[in-house]
N, C-alpha and C positions, 0 to 999 in steps of 0.2 A: 437323210436326217433333216428334220424341220428346225427352224430357228428356235422354237421353244424347247426342243430336245437338246440343243447344243448350248443353251444358256446356262449360266453358273450353277453347276451341280452342288457347289458349296452351300447354296441356299438351303438345301434339304439334307445336309450332312447327318443330322440326328433325327430325321423323321421320314415318314413315308412320302414319296413323291406323289402328287395328286393325279398323275396319269395312270397309276395302277388301280385296279379294282380287285381287292383281296377278299379271300375267304379264309376261315380258320382251317388248319390242317389237322389231320389225325396222325401225322408223322411225329416221331419223338425227336427228330432232328431240327424242326422249325415249327413256328406257330402260325405263320401266315404265308399264303401263296397267291400270286396274281392269277386271276382267271384268264387273262389275255396272253401273257407271255410265259407263265410258269415259274418266274423268278420267285425266290423265297427270302425270308429274313434269317437265313442259316447262320449268320454270324452271331455268337452269343452276346446278348446285351445290345445288339445293334440291328439295323435294318438291312444289312447285306446289300444286294443289288436292287432292292426295292427303294433305295434312296435316290437312284438314278431314274431318268425318264423311261417309261415303258415304250419299247420299240414296236409293240403290236397293239397299241391303243387304237380302237376304231376311230376312223376319221371324223365321224359325226360327233362322237363324244369329245374328241380333242378340240374340235371347233367350238362346241358348246361350252366347254370348260374355259377356253381362252376368251370367248366373248363375255362370259360371266366375270372373269377376272378383270377384263378391260372395263366393264361397267362398274365394278366395285372400285377400281382405281379412279375412274372418272368421278364417281360419287364422292370419294374421299377428297379429291382436289376441289370440287365445287363447294363442299361444305366448309372450307377454310375461309 
């Protein structure tokens, strides 16, 4: 597990964690499914396991996502 996967899951309690890449499902049990790990939003009215970090997110995508988040954070600090 990487540091970004272990950090505060409470941050994404009511939303999709950005490590997932979802598609709409044709199942009647859930609406979205992650194309990497297969987790779904099976919980009615919630994100199910999609609110937690994706264990199978490709390394290249994870690094790019974290670098983008770091840059956004730096930009927000510098603009103050």
